[in-house]
C-alpha positions in Angstrom: 117.8 62.5 159.2 116.4 64.3 161.9 113.8 66.9 160.2 114.6 66.0 156.6 112.8 64.0 154.3 113.4 60.6 155.8 112.1 61.9 159.5 109.0 59.9 160.2 108.4 61.0 163.8 111.7 59.0 165.0 110.5 56.1 162.9 112.6 54.8 159.9 110.5 54.4 157.0 111.8 51.4 156.2 110.2 49.8 159.2 106.6 51.1 158.9 104.3 48.4 157.7 100.8 48.0 156.8 99.7 51.4 157.8 96.0 52.1 156.3 93.4 54.9 156.4 89.9 55.7 156.1 90.2 55.6 152.5 91.2 52.2 152.1 88.1 51.2 154.0 85.7 53.0 152.0 86.4 50.4 149.0 84.8 47.6 151.2 81.7 49.8 152.0 81.2 50.8 148.4 81.8 47.2 147.5 84.8 47.3 145.3 87.8 44.8 145.1 90.8 46.7 146.9 94.3 47.4 145.7 96.5 49.6 148.0 99.2 51.4 146.9 100.9 51.9 149.9 103.6 50.7 152.4 105.0 47.3 152.8 102.4 44.4 154.2 99.3 46.7 153.5 97.5 43.9 152.2 98.6 41.5 155.0 97.6 43.8 157.6 93.9 44.3 155.8 94.0 40.4 155.9 94.6 40.3 159.3 91.8 42.5 160.6 89.7 39.8 158.6 89.1 41.3 155.2 89.1 39.4 152.2 91.7 40.0 149.6 91.1 39.5 145.4 93.7 37.6 144.3 91.3 36.4 141.3 91.8 40.0 140.4 95.1 41.3 141.2 98.5 39.7 142.0 99.3 41.0 145.6 102.9 39.6 146.0 104.1 43.0 145.4 102.8 43.3 149.2 106.2 41.6 150.5 108.7 43.9 148.7 110.8 45.7 151.3 112.1 48.6 148.6 109.8 50.8 148.0 110.9 51.7 144.4 110.8 48.2 143.7 107.3 47.6 145.2 105.5 50.8 143.2 107.4 49.2 139.8 105.6 45.8 140.8 102.2 47.7 141.6 102.6 49.4 138.5 103.1 46.2 136.5 99.5 44.8 138.1 97.9 47.6 137.3 99.3 47.8 133.7 98.1 43.9 133.6 94.4 44.8 134.8 94.4 47.6 132.3 95.6 45.4 129.5 92.8 42.7 130.5 89.7 42.6 128.5 86.5 44.2 129.9 84.3 40.9 129.6 87.1 39.0 131.6 87.0 41.9 134.6 83.3 41.6 134.4 83.2 37.6 134.8 85.7 38.0 137.6 84.0 40.6 139.4 80.6 39.2 139.2 81.8 35.6 140.1 80.3 34.0 143.0 83.7 33.8 144.9 84.6 37.7 144.2 80.8 38.6 145.1 81.0 36.6 148.8 83.9 38.7 149.4 82.6 41.6 148.8 79.6 40.8 150.9 81.8 40.0 153.7 83.9 43.0 153.5 81.0 45.0 153.6 79.2 43.4 156.2 83.0 43.7 158.3 83.1 47.3 157.5 79.4 48.2 158.6 80.0 46.0 161.7 83.4 47.9 162.3 81.3 51.6 161.7 78.4 50.1 164.5 80.9 49.3 166.9 83.1 52.5 166.7 82.8 54.7 170.2 83.9 57.4 167.8 81.4 57.0 165.1 79.0 59.8 166.1 76.9 58.7 162.7 76.6 54.9 163.9 72.8 55.2 163.6 73.0 55.8 159.8 75.3 52.5 159.4 72.7 50.3 161.7 69.8 51.0 159.3 71.5 49.2 156.6 
């Protein structure tokens, strides 16, 4: 309804997919595996930008769920499963060669993107790294 809680500037909420913000990219810069709580296809969009995801750690199948409530419930299940995983298992997965390669790839890509961003007045900071 115009002006109501479902008014997204003329866009239907259900048609929005893959919206990401700078907060998502912070995970890559700080070398962390990524799990977004967001719109449908957010992870697909991130992957399409060239970033690597971490199916060794998280089940991203929720990314295709159209209904917001169902997707949030599925994300909750992923988080609960992660929190119930023994710490030693998380540690082994995180420091596995496959995950570390992806973390390095994502850091390199986000740094390259920051260096080439014409609106980044702090690009010199990134070039030193």
